[in-house]
C-alpha positions in Angstrom: 146.9 215.7 168.0 149.2 217.2 170.6 150.8 214.5 172.9 152.8 214.9 176.0 155.3 212.0 176.0 157.1 211.2 179.2 160.3 209.2 179.0 160.8 210.5 175.5 164.6 210.1 175.5 164.4 206.4 176.5 164.6 203.3 174.3 160.9 202.9 173.8 160.0 206.6 174.3 162.3 207.7 171.5 160.7 205.2 169.1 157.2 206.4 170.1 158.1 210.0 169.5 159.5 209.2 166.1 156.3 207.3 165.2 154.0 210.0 166.4 155.8 212.7 164.5 155.9 210.6 161.4 152.1 210.4 161.7 151.8 214.2 161.9 151.3 214.6 165.6 152.9 217.3 167.8 155.0 215.8 170.6 155.9 217.5 173.8 159.0 215.6 174.9 159.7 215.1 178.6 162.5 213.1 180.3 164.2 213.3 183.6 167.3 211.5 182.2 167.8 209.1 185.1 171.4 208.0 185.5 170.6 204.3 185.5 169.1 204.6 182.0 171.1 207.5 180.5 174.3 207.8 182.4 175.7 211.3 182.0 173.9 212.0 178.8 172.3 215.4 178.4 168.6 215.8 177.4 168.3 215.6 173.6 167.4 218.8 171.8 163.7 219.8 172.2 163.3 217.7 175.4 162.0 219.2 178.6 164.2 218.1 181.4 161.3 217.5 183.9 160.7 215.0 186.6 157.1 213.8 186.5 157.0 214.0 190.3 157.3 217.8 190.0 153.6 218.8 189.7 154.3 222.4 188.8 156.8 221.5 186.1 154.4 219.0 184.6 151.4 221.3 184.8 153.3 223.9 182.8 153.6 221.6 179.9 149.9 220.4 179.7 148.4 223.4 178.0 146.6 222.4 174.8 147.6 218.7 175.2 145.1 216.2 173.8 146.5 213.1 175.4 149.5 211.9 177.5 151.6 208.9 176.6 153.4 207.9 179.8 156.5 205.9 179.2 158.7 207.2 182.0 159.6 204.5 184.6 162.4 202.9 186.5 162.6 199.4 185.1 164.6 196.2 185.7 164.1 193.1 187.8 163.8 194.9 191.1 165.1 191.9 193.0 166.6 193.8 196.0 164.4 195.0 198.8 166.5 198.2 198.6 164.9 198.9 195.2 161.4 199.3 196.6 161.6 203.1 197.3 162.9 203.9 193.9 160.1 202.0 192.1 157.4 203.4 194.4 158.7 207.0 194.0 159.4 207.2 190.3 156.8 204.8 189.0 153.8 205.1 191.3 154.1 208.5 193.0 155.2 209.9 189.6 152.2 208.5 187.9 149.9 209.8 190.7 151.3 213.3 190.4 151.0 213.2 186.6 147.4 212.1 186.7 146.5 214.8 189.3 148.1 217.4 187.1 146.3 216.2 184.1 142.9 216.5 185.9 143.7 220.0 186.9 144.6 220.9 183.3 141.5 219.1 182.0 143.6 216.6 180.0 141.5 213.4 180.2 143.2 210.8 177.9 146.1 208.6 178.8 148.2 205.7 177.4 150.2 204.0 180.0 153.3 201.8 179.4 152.7 198.7 181.5 154.4 195.3 181.4 153.9 191.6 181.1 155.5 191.3 184.6 152.1 192.1 186.1 151.0 188.5 185.3 153.8 186.8 187.2 153.7 183.2 186.0 152.3 182.3 182.6 149.4 180.1 181.8 149.8 176.3 182.1 147.8 173.3 181.0 147.7 169.6 181.7 146.7 167.3 178.8 144.3 165.5 181.2 143.3 168.1 183.8 143.2 171.3 181.8 144.4 174.7 183.1 146.5 174.6 186.3 148.1 177.3 188.5 151.3 175.7 189.7 153.1 176.9 192.8 156.7 178.3 192.7 159.3 175.9 191.5 161.5 174.6 194.3 165.2 175.1 194.6 165.7 171.3 194.9 163.9 170.7 191.6 165.8 173.4 189.8 169.1 172.2 191.1 168.3 168.7 189.9 167.6 170.0 186.4 163.8 169.7 186.6 162.8 173.1 185.2 159.1 172.4 184.3 156.1 173.2 186.3 154.1 170.0 187.1 150.4 169.3 187.3 149.4 169.3 191.0 146.9 166.5 190.2 148.9 164.0 188.2 152.5 165.3 188.3 153.2 165.5 184.6 155.0 168.5 183.1 152.6 171.3 182.2 152.5 172.8 178.8 152.3 176.5 178.1 149.4 178.4 176.7 148.7 182.0 175.7 148.0 184.5 178.5 145.2 186.9 177.8 144.4 190.2 179.5 141.9 188.6 181.9 144.5 186.4 183.5 145.1 186.6 187.2 147.7 189.4 188.1 150.5 188.3 190.4 153.4 190.7 190.5 156.6 189.0 191.9 159.1 191.8 192.1 159.1 195.4 193.3 159.2 196.5 189.6 156.2 194.3 188.8 154.3 195.6 191.8 155.0 199.2 190.7 153.7 198.5 187.2 150.5 197.0 188.6 150.1 200.0 190.9 150.4 202.3 187.9 147.6 200.4 186.3 145.5 200.7 189.4 146.1 204.4 189.8 145.2 205.0 186.2 142.0 203.0 186.3 141.0 204.8 189.5 141.7 208.1 187.8 139.5 207.1 184.8 136.5 206.7 187.2 137.2 209.7 189.3 138.1 212.1 186.6 135.6 211.0 183.9 138.6 210.2 181.7 139.7 207.4 179.4 142.9 205.4 179.4 144.7 202.4 177.9 147.4 200.3 179.5 149.8 198.5 177.2 151.5 195.4 178.7 154.8 195.1 176.8 156.4 191.8 176.4 160.2 191.4 175.7 161.0 194.5 173.7 164.2 194.7 171.7 165.6 196.6 168.7 167.8 199.6 167.7 168.6 202.1 170.4 168.4 199.6 173.2 170.8 200.4 176.0 173.8 198.1 176.1 174.6 197.5 179.8 171.9 198.9 182.0 168.9 197.6 183.9 167.0 198.2 180.6 169.1 195.6 178.8 167.2 192.4 178.1 168.4 188.9 177.4 168.7 189.6 173.7 171.2 192.4 174.4 173.2 190.2 176.8 173.4 187.5 174.1 174.6 190.1 171.6 177.3 191.4 174.0 178.6 187.8 174.5 178.8 187.2 170.8 180.6 190.6 170.3 183.2 189.4 172.8 183.6 186.1 170.8 181.9 184.2 173.7 179.1 181.7 173.6 175.8 183.2 174.8 175.0 181.6 178.1 171.4 180.3 178.4 169.8 179.5 181.7 167.9 176.3 182.5 167.5 174.1 179.4 166.8 176.9 177.0 163.2 175.8 176.4 161.7 178.7 178.3 159.1 180.3 176.1 158.8 184.1 175.7 157.4 186.7 173.2 159.9 189.1 171.7 158.4 192.2 170.2 160.3 194.8 168.1 160.5 198.4 169.4 159.1 199.7 166.2 156.0 197.6 166.7 155.7 198.8 170.2 155.8 202.4 168.9 153.0 201.6 166.5 151.0 200.0 169.3 151.2 203.3 171.2 150.1 205.3 168.1 147.1 202.9 167.7 146.3 203.2 171.4 146.4 207.0 171.4 144.0 207.1 168.4 141.7 204.7 170.2 141.7 206.4 173.6 141.1 209.9 172.1 138.0 208.5 170.4 136.9 206.5 173.4 134.0 207.5 175.7 134.7 208.8 179.2 135.0 206.0 181.7 136.8 203.7 179.2 139.7 201.7 180.6 141.4 198.7 179.0 144.7 196.8 179.1 146.3 195.1 176.1 149.2 192.8 175.5 151.8 194.2 173.1 153.4 191.1 171.7 154.6 189.7 168.4 152.2 186.7 168.7 155.1 184.4 167.7 156.5 182.6 170.8 160.1 181.7 170.8 162.4 179.7 173.1 165.3 181.4 174.9 167.9 179.1 173.3 166.4 179.9 169.9 166.7 183.7 170.7 170.4 183.2 171.2 170.7 181.3 168.0 168.8 183.9 166.0 171.0 186.7 167.4 174.1 184.7 166.5 172.9 184.2 162.9 172.9 188.0 162.4 176.5 188.6 163.5 177.9 187.6 160.0 180.3 185.0 158.8 183.2 186.6 160.8 181.3 187.0 164.0 179.3 184.7 166.2 177.3 182.8 163.6 179.3 179.7 164.4 179.2 180.2 168.1 176.6 177.9 169.5 174.8 179.0 172.7 176.0 177.3 175.9 173.0 175.9 177.8 174.3 176.1 181.4 171.5 174.5 183.4 171.8 177.4 185.8 168.8 179.3 187.1 167.7 182.5 188.8 165.2 182.2 191.6 162.0 184.1 190.8 162.2 183.5 187.0 159.1 182.1 185.5 159.2 179.1 183.2 157.0 180.3 180.4 155.1 183.4 179.7 153.7 184.2 176.2 150.8 186.5 175.3 147.7 186.4 173.3 147.8 189.4 170.9 144.2 189.0 169.8 142.5 191.7 171.9 145.0 194.4 170.6 144.4 193.2 167.1 140.6 193.2 167.4 140.1 196.5 169.4 143.2 198.6 168.5 143.8 197.3 165.1 147.4 196.5 166.1 149.4 193.6 164.8 153.2 193.3 165.0 154.9 193.5 161.7 158.3 192.1 162.6 158.7 188.4 163.4 161.5 187.4 165.8 163.0 185.3 163.0 163.5 188.6 161.1 164.1 191.1 163.9 166.5 189.1 166.2 169.2 188.5 163.5 168.9 192.2 162.5 169.3 193.2 166.2 172.8 191.6 166.2 174.2 194.6 164.3 171.6 197.3 165.1 173.0 200.5 166.7 172.8 200.4 170.5 173.2 203.3 173.0 176.1 203.1 175.5 
């Protein structure tokens, strides 16, 4: 199979390229090398230095392509209003240009990198009143150390439950809104172009090749950086926030599985899948697991510092159900956080 891979020089894109080539596929590598992700780095050998917003440049690369794997995106929290144009331009306009070029070139299969952020809050349940949709946590509650969401009926703290792909979508940042717009453009293209596509909603991705200090760096990388400085990792809230951390090599295999599935799918097919380890872990435990991997002379004895601080807009819990990806794509993560996070402590990162 010949695959055009956007964002091929990025953290996830590079892992996807390696997995596809190891599986015998031909990969057309494309990356615009955005400064915020790559600094002053030059495109790697064999990479087309192309902006997906350039229709002519993209079209020239689509000859003979069987499917597109679209990883290119501006990522990060997107907490500033000033971020809106960049997300709309690179993520949404870029995806629209790519899809239109694909249609003109009669390339009708796509795998899109999406994100868990499209869900907004996670899923919550009350022991007595079942599933609940709590409102935003108040500043007063957070300042008092009350970090839980509460049942609107009886007031007890709500427990977390797994989010499946049919959950309500509620993007809460400019980045999240752009990822959901990418999904909407792709699903509309499927209907209009008699095409087929899969969107992969990544949860917290970590692993070798992760950028050290950029908007792409997740909390695991920040914990690692603290330990490398001999400092205690600082954990917000009470450290009991639940997340799903999935290794980048598993994310790459999910893309391979999705490409195989979408190429074989009938026209008109569109589906979204969680890409997750299926092994929820608390944020304090993430810090502890990274610390255990630093070795006897490193941060193994440095306990995380639970600060009680908070960031407005953060969700309390969000963990995914991996069952649909397992059943329909045949994908199951191979690396548990208990294995991958300690190894991440000494994995090579990019500057």
